[in-house]
N, C-alpha and C positions, 0 to 999 in steps of 0.2 A: 747209564754209560753209553748205550747205543746211540741215543739222541745226539750226544756231543761229538760223535764220529761222523755224522751225516755230512756236514759242510766240508770238513777236510777231505773226506772220501770223494765228494762231488768234485772238488778241485783237481783231483787226480785223473779224472776222466778226460782223455784226450785234450790236455791243456792247450788253450789257444785256438781250438777248433770249435766252430759253432755247433751246438746241439739243438735238435728240435724238442726232444723229450728226455727227461731223466726219470727212471723208475726206481723206487726203493723196494727191493725184493725180499721182504720178510712179512708174511701175512700177520702173524700174531704180534710181532714187534710194532708194525705199523698201527695195528688196532690199539695196542697199549699206549704208545706215544701219542697217537692221534694223527690222522692224515694231514690235517691243516698244519700241525706243528712240524711234521716231516717236510711238508712243502716249504714252510718258512726256512727251515735249515738248509734245504737244497738251494733255495733262492738266495741265501747268503753268498753262495759261491757262483750261482748261475741265475742272476736276477730275473731274466725274462723267459726262462725255459718253462715249457709245459711239464707238469709232473703227474705221476700216478703212483699208486701202491697196489698190491694185490686186492685189497678190499675195495678201493675206489674203482679199480678195473672190473671187479666182479659185479659191483652195483651197476656200473655203466653197461656191462655185458648183459646182465639179467634184464635190465630195463630195455635195452635195444632188442632183446629177444621177446619182449612182452611177457616175461615171467612174473608171476606174483606169489606163487606158492612153491617154495624151494625146499628140496631135499638137501640138507647140509651134512657132508661127510668130512670128518677131521681125523687127524692122528692124535690129537692133543689129550692131555690129562683132563679129567672131568671139569675142573675149575675153569680152565682155558676154553674148553669146548662149550661150556655153559655161557661164558662171557661172550663168545663169538656168536652163539645162537641169539642171545639177547641183542647184540650189536646189529645183526642182520635184520632182526625184527624192528629195531629202532629206526632202521633205514628204509622202512616201508615194505618189507617183504614178510609174508607168513612163512613159518618153518614148521609145518605139520609133522615132518619126518626128519629125524637126524640120527647119526650114529658116529661112533669114534672108536679108534683102536686103543685109546687111553695110554699112549706110549710116551713116557717122559724123556726118552733119549733120542735126540734129533738124528744121531748117526743110525739108529735102528729104524727110525721113520724113513730115512732115505733108502733102506733096504726092503721096504714094503713093496712087493712085486706088483707089476701091472695086472697079473692074474688075480691077486688078492683084491686089488682096487676094483677090478672088473666085477668080481663076485659081490662086493659091497654095493656097487652102483646098481647092478641088476637086482639084487635083493631089495634094497631100500628105494631106489629110484623108480621102480616099476609101479609103486603105489599110485592109485588113482587120486590121492590127496595132493599130489605135487605135479607141477607143470615144467619143472627144470631141475637139474642136479648141479650143485656146486661142491667140488672137492677142494677143500681149503688146505693150504700148506705148499710152499714152494719146493719142498723136498719130495713131493709125490709126483710120480711120472704118469701123466694122464693124456697128454696131447696125442700120443701115438695110438691110443685106443678109443678116442672120442667118436670117430665115425662108426665103428662097430657097435659101441654102446648105444649111440643114438638110433641105429638101425634096429636094435633089439627092443629098446624101451619106447621108441617113437616120441621122444622129447629131447630138447637140447641138453647137452652136458658141457660143463666148463670146469676149469680149475684155476688156482692162483696163477700159475705160469701161463696157461692157455689164454685166460682173460687178459693178463697183463701184456702179453705180446700183441694181441689184437688191439688193445687200448693204445699202446705205444704207436702202432702203425696208424691208427685212426687219428690220434692227436697230432701225428706228424703230417697228416693230410693225405695218407694213402688209403683210399676207400674201396679199391678193387677187391673183388672176391678172390679168395685163395683156396683152391680145391685141396681136399685131403685132411682138413682139420675140423670138419663138422659145420653145423648150421651157423655158428657165430661168425666164422670167417667168410660167410656170404652175406653178413649183416653190416649195414653202414652205421656209423655213429652220427646222429643228426645234431 
């Protein structure tokens, strides 16, 4: 059902105005539908637009940061978390450490506090087995705590929304550093 709504929803985005980038903001939905299919649906309404999703953005971000071994943190039930871990691995990254809150209710996911997220990142992301942390799910609030997390674990941290905003800016041609949001926002997309 979600796939069928993509083109009509894209048509509603500032009709008649040119857009540089359209982002599909659902991490697990994009993974299930498939990013290329998402992009095809977006381009039915906006034929020449650059497109991204949280996972496309995360892979671009992790690649730009030089990360290979990723700590994956998700809120998802085990079946979805396991699928996402496999998906990250299929896209060229190792996932030696992962964790999930196994929360089936997206409304409850949105209430997972930044402090709770911080504890998970510090617990799991501090592992010597990983060189970056990716917190998956657009309902989790991570951007505001990225800098303090990176300072504590001395490695880059990103999330679905954090990576997607960075990727949208870079796809739109904005390559300048933006202070306050961690290492990624000082990293160019080549």
